[in-house]
N, C-alpha and C positions, 0 to 999 in steps of 0.2 A: 455511586454515581460521579462521574467525569467531572474536573473540576476547570479545566484549560478551557479558553474561551473558544469559540469556533474559528477555524481561519477562514480565509476568503480567495482560496487558490484558485477553486471552479470559478468565481466570479471575475477574476481577473483577467482578462484578455492580453495585457499589452505585458505580463509578466517575463522573467527571463527562463526559457526553459530549462537552465541549467537547474534555479532556483527551485524550478517547481516540481519537479522530480523527487528531488530534497524533501521537500514537502509532502509531496503526496505516500513517497515512501511513509516518511514520520507518521502520518495520516491513519495508513493505514495499520502499521503496527501497532499504534493506539488502538483503532478499532478493534481489531483481533487480540489484543491483551483485555478487551475490556469484553469479551467473552471467554478467558481464561487458554487462548489460543496463540501459541508462539512459531513465527517461523523461520529458527535461525538465521537462513538464508537470506533472508527478506534483505535488500537494501538499492543499493543504484548501479545499474549494470555499466560500471566505467567506458566496457569497452564504446558503447555506445555513445559517448561525447566526441570520439574520433572519428567516427561511423561516417558513411556517406550518406546514411539514412533523415540523419539531421533532427531528429527527434530523443532526444534522451528516455531510456527505458526503465522500467520500475523493476527488479530483475525479483522473482517470489523464491527461488530456490529449490531447495529439497527441505521434504519432512516426511517423518513416517507413517505409516499406516493407521496410526491411532489420529495423530493430529490432520489427517489427510480428515479422516471421519468426523470429526470436531469440526471441520471447517464446513464441511459439505451439511452437517449437521445445522451450523449456525447459519447460515446462507438459507437453508430450508425453513428453517423459521421467520427469518426476514423475509421471506418473498411471498410478494400479493397472492392472495390466494381470488 
């Protein structure tokens, strides 16, 4: 069971997007770990901070085929039927 308190990032519309992207990456990393999945390259896309797009991005990165299958399986199990 996960013991950390839930974050409120998706409920705080006036958050700094730079803080939010770091928090979002951390939340995703933890949620994936809860399913035994690690994306080694998961992090914040640093060039996104300097880009003209204006929204920092979470970089999911690369993973091997076994990890991709585990991620797909976890998503399928979590999807509403």
